C-alpha positions as CSV (number, residue, x, y, z in Angstrom):
1,D,106.5,48.5,108.2
2,N,108.0,51.6,106.4
3,K,110.8,49.5,105.0
4,T,108.5,47.4,102.8
5,K,105.8,50.0,101.9
6,T,106.1,51.8,98.6
7,F,105.4,55.5,98.7
8,R,104.5,57.9,95.9
9,K,106.7,60.9,95.2
10,T,104.5,63.7,93.9
11,P,105.8,67.2,94.4
12,D,102.4,68.9,94.4
13,N,101.0,66.6,97.0
14,S,104.2,66.1,99.0
15,I,104.1,66.5,102.7
16,T,106.2,69.6,102.5
17,Q,104.0,71.3,100.0
18,I,100.7,70.4,101.8
19,V,102.1,71.5,105.2
20,K,103.0,74.9,103.7
21,K,99.4,75.2,102.3
22,V,97.8,74.1,105.5
23,L,99.8,76.5,107.6
24,Q,99.1,79.3,105.2
25,E,95.4,78.6,105.4
26,R,95.7,78.6,109.2
27,E,97.5,81.9,109.1
28,D,94.8,83.4,106.8
29,R,92.2,82.2,109.3
30,M,94.1,83.9,112.1
31,K,94.1,87.1,110.1
32,M,90.3,86.9,109.8
33,N,90.0,86.4,113.6
34,S,88.6,82.9,113.2
35,L,91.7,81.4,114.8
36,S,93.8,82.7,117.7
37,Q,97.5,83.4,117.4
38,T,98.1,81.0,120.3
39,T,96.2,78.2,118.4
40,L,98.2,78.9,115.2
41,R,101.5,78.9,117.1
42,G,100.6,75.5,118.7
43,D,99.3,74.0,115.4
44,R,102.4,75.3,113.5
45,Q,104.7,73.6,116.1
46,K,102.8,70.3,116.2
47,I,102.3,70.1,112.4
48,N,106.0,70.8,111.9
49,Y,106.9,68.0,114.4
50,F,104.8,65.6,112.3
51,S,106.2,66.8,109.0
52,D,109.8,66.5,110.4
53,F,109.0,62.9,111.6
54,V,107.5,61.9,108.2
55,L,110.5,63.4,106.3
56,D,112.9,61.7,108.5
57,R,111.2,58.3,108.5
58,F,109.5,58.1,105.1
59,G,110.9,60.9,103.0
60,N,108.9,63.6,101.2
61,I,106.0,61.3,100.5
62,S,102.7,62.1,98.9
63,V,100.1,63.0,101.5
64,V,97.8,60.3,100.0
65,D,100.3,57.8,101.6
66,I,99.5,59.1,105.1
67,D,97.7,56.1,106.5
68,Q,97.4,54.0,109.7
69,V,101.0,52.8,109.2
70,V,102.4,56.3,109.2
71,L,100.1,57.5,112.0
72,N,100.8,54.5,114.2
73,S,104.5,55.0,113.6
74,Y,104.1,58.6,114.8
75,T,102.3,57.5,117.9
76,D,105.1,55.0,118.6
77,Y,107.7,57.6,118.0
78,C,106.1,60.2,120.3
79,R,105.6,57.6,123.1
80,D,108.8,55.6,122.8
81,E,111.4,58.1,121.6
82,L,110.0,61.4,122.9
83,G,108.5,60.0,126.1
84,N,105.2,61.8,125.6
85,N,102.2,60.9,127.7
86,S,98.9,59.9,126.1
87,T,97.5,63.4,126.4
88,T,100.4,65.0,124.6
89,I,100.3,62.3,121.9
90,N,96.6,62.9,121.5
91,N,97.2,66.7,121.2
92,K,99.9,66.2,118.6
93,H,97.5,64.0,116.6
94,K,94.7,66.7,116.8
95,S,97.0,69.0,114.9
96,V,97.8,66.3,112.3
97,Q,94.0,65.9,111.9
98,V,94.0,69.5,110.6
99,I,96.1,68.2,107.7
100,I,93.7,65.3,107.2
101,R,90.7,67.6,107.2
102,Y,92.4,69.8,104.6
103,L,93.0,66.8,102.4
104,L,89.4,65.5,102.8
105,M,87.8,68.8,102.1
106,R,89.8,69.2,98.9
107,G,89.1,65.6,97.7
108,M,92.8,64.7,97.9
109,I,92.0,61.7,99.9
110,K,88.7,59.7,100.1
111,E,89.0,58.1,103.6
112,N,90.1,59.5,106.9
113,P,93.0,57.4,108.1
114,Y,92.1,58.2,111.7
115,D,89.0,56.0,111.2
116,K,91.4,53.0,111.2
117,I,93.5,53.7,114.3
118,D,92.9,54.1,118.0
119,L,94.5,57.3,119.4
120,P,95.8,57.2,122.9
121,K,93.2,58.5,125.3
122,R,93.7,61.9,127.0
123,I,94.4,61.8,130.7
124,N,91.3,63.2,132.3
125,R,91.8,65.4,135.3
126,G,89.8,64.1,138.2
127,K,87.8,66.2,140.6
128,D,90.5,65.5,143.3
129,D,93.1,67.1,141.1
130,I,91.5,70.5,141.2
131,P,92.0,72.5,144.5
132,N,88.8,73.1,146.5
133,Y,88.1,76.6,147.8
134,K,89.9,76.1,151.1
135,E,93.0,74.7,149.3
136,Y,92.8,77.6,146.8
137,K,92.8,80.2,149.6
138,T,95.7,78.5,151.4
139,I,97.8,78.6,148.1
140,K,96.7,82.2,147.4
141,T,97.7,83.3,150.9
142,Y,101.1,81.6,150.7
143,L,101.8,83.2,147.3
144,D,100.7,86.7,148.4
145,E,103.1,86.5,151.3
146,W,105.8,85.0,149.2
147,V,105.5,87.9,146.6
148,N,105.6,90.5,149.4
149,D,108.7,88.9,150.9
150,Y,110.3,88.5,147.5
151,L,109.8,92.2,146.6
152,S,111.2,93.1,150.0
153,D,114.3,91.0,149.2
154,K,113.5,88.4,152.0
155,E,112.9,85.5,149.5
156,S,114.8,84.2,146.5
157,F,113.3,83.9,143.0
158,I,111.2,80.7,142.5
159,P,109.8,80.5,139.0
160,I,106.9,78.2,139.8
161,N,105.7,80.6,142.5
162,V,105.7,83.5,140.0
163,I,103.8,81.4,137.4
164,T,101.3,80.2,140.0
165,Y,100.9,83.6,141.4
166,I,100.1,85.1,138.0
167,Q,97.7,82.3,137.3
168,I,95.8,82.8,140.5
169,Q,95.7,86.6,140.1
170,L,94.7,86.6,136.4
171,G,93.2,83.2,135.8
172,M,95.7,82.5,133.1
173,R,96.8,79.0,131.8
174,V,100.5,77.9,132.3
175,G,101.1,78.3,128.5
176,E,99.8,81.8,128.5
177,V,102.0,82.8,131.4
178,L,105.1,81.2,129.8
179,I,104.7,83.2,126.6
180,M,104.6,86.5,128.4
181,K,107.5,88.9,127.8
182,W,109.5,89.3,131.0
183,K,111.8,92.1,132.1
184,K,114.8,91.6,134.3
185,G,114.7,92.7,137.9
186,R,112.5,92.2,141.0
187,D,109.7,94.4,139.8
């Protein structure tokens, strides 16, 4: 319980200082092409979610105080207050593990707190969730016709159709399509 636990306040090892260092290191890795810009963007967002959570619930604690109590509280927060599913929670913890690896590699902590908790399991996509070739062709044909009708002003704009059309044509993931720069207009 975070009400009874005593936390250390050390400016050099505070959550805010370490998060800055971790994100700077991740940015340096991106500049050396050993990390993609997309990965950095996702890590930055998820690490900042965790940092904001810790600051709000526990204050600017020393990173040596990140233990199973803090990590389990974060899981509870993501599940109960944000309504995240187990895959999203697992993904958020993967970014927190970047901080933990940083601390372990620099000898700032001796034990990995993730060894003492069970993370929510990712939801695995089953074979039935992936369209077979016949279903793929049906979807592709529908979207090709919809795009032609849309460009001819016979159909209204449907964002999911545009996203799926681009995915089918280019093999992009939803996140990759969503970060594209869009221009106004039918074309």
